C-alpha positions as CSV (number, residue, x, y, z in Angstrom):
1,M,48.4,88.6,151.3
2,T,50.6,88.9,153.5
3,Q,53.1,86.3,151.8
4,R,54.3,83.4,154.3
5,L,58.3,81.8,153.4
6,H,59.9,78.4,154.7
7,L,62.8,77.2,154.2
8,V,63.5,73.5,154.1
9,Y,67.1,72.3,155.1
10,G,68.7,69.2,157.0
11,G,71.8,67.0,156.9
12,E,73.7,64.8,159.8
13,L,73.4,65.9,162.5
14,V,75.7,65.0,165.4
15,T,73.7,62.9,168.1
16,P,70.1,61.9,166.9
17,A,68.6,63.8,169.5
18,G,70.1,67.4,169.5
19,T,70.1,69.9,166.2
20,E,73.5,70.4,166.7
21,F,75.0,69.8,162.7
22,K,78.6,67.4,162.1
23,D,79.2,69.7,159.3
24,P,77.3,72.5,158.9
25,S,79.0,73.5,155.3
26,A,77.8,70.0,153.7
27,I,73.8,71.3,154.9
28,H,71.1,70.2,152.4
29,M,68.8,73.6,151.1
30,V,65.9,71.6,150.0
31,G,64.7,75.2,148.9
32,M,62.2,78.0,149.8
33,F,58.7,77.8,149.9
34,P,56.0,80.0,149.2
35,D,53.4,79.1,152.1
36,Y,53.3,75.7,154.5
37,A,51.6,73.4,153.2
38,T,54.3,73.4,150.2
39,A,57.4,73.3,152.7
40,Y,55.5,70.5,154.6
41,T,55.6,68.5,151.2
42,A,58.9,68.9,150.3
43,W,60.2,68.7,153.9
44,K,57.9,65.5,153.7
45,A,60.1,64.0,150.7
46,E,63.7,64.5,152.3
47,A,62.2,63.2,155.4
48,Q,61.0,59.6,153.7
49,R,64.1,59.5,151.8
50,T,66.9,59.0,154.6
51,V,64.6,57.1,157.3
52,D,67.2,54.6,157.5
53,D,70.3,57.2,159.0
54,A,69.1,58.0,162.3
55,H,71.1,60.9,162.5
56,M,69.6,63.1,159.4
57,R,67.5,65.3,159.8
58,Y,65.2,67.7,157.8
59,F,64.0,71.2,159.6
60,I,61.3,73.7,158.5
61,A,62.1,77.7,159.0
62,H,59.1,79.4,159.1
63,L,61.5,82.9,157.7
64,H,58.9,84.9,157.8
65,R,58.9,85.4,161.1
66,L,62.4,86.7,161.3
67,T,60.8,89.6,158.9
68,E,57.3,90.4,160.6
69,E,58.8,93.4,162.3
70,S,55.8,94.9,163.2
71,E,54.7,91.9,165.3
72,P,55.4,92.2,168.8
73,G,58.3,89.6,169.8
74,S,59.3,89.4,166.7
75,A,63.1,87.9,166.0
76,A,63.4,90.4,163.2
77,A,62.1,94.0,166.2
78,D,64.6,92.7,168.6
79,T,67.2,94.9,167.8
80,N,68.9,93.9,170.6
81,R,69.3,90.3,169.3
């Protein structure tokens, strides 16, 4: 079975409409999760906890997409990046 790692992270954004963090050194690393379902649960908890702050946003990064070198079009397979 292929492992599908997901990273949940977030923090304060410069503008609510963007994805640029105000202070990248203060990014909250929620954790690494073995599947999307548990990552989603963690993401949802953090998103709901900070719902009243429009500048706070959390994301799920699909880390397995970076490491699947054998897959055409994967970021890891593109050596020009």
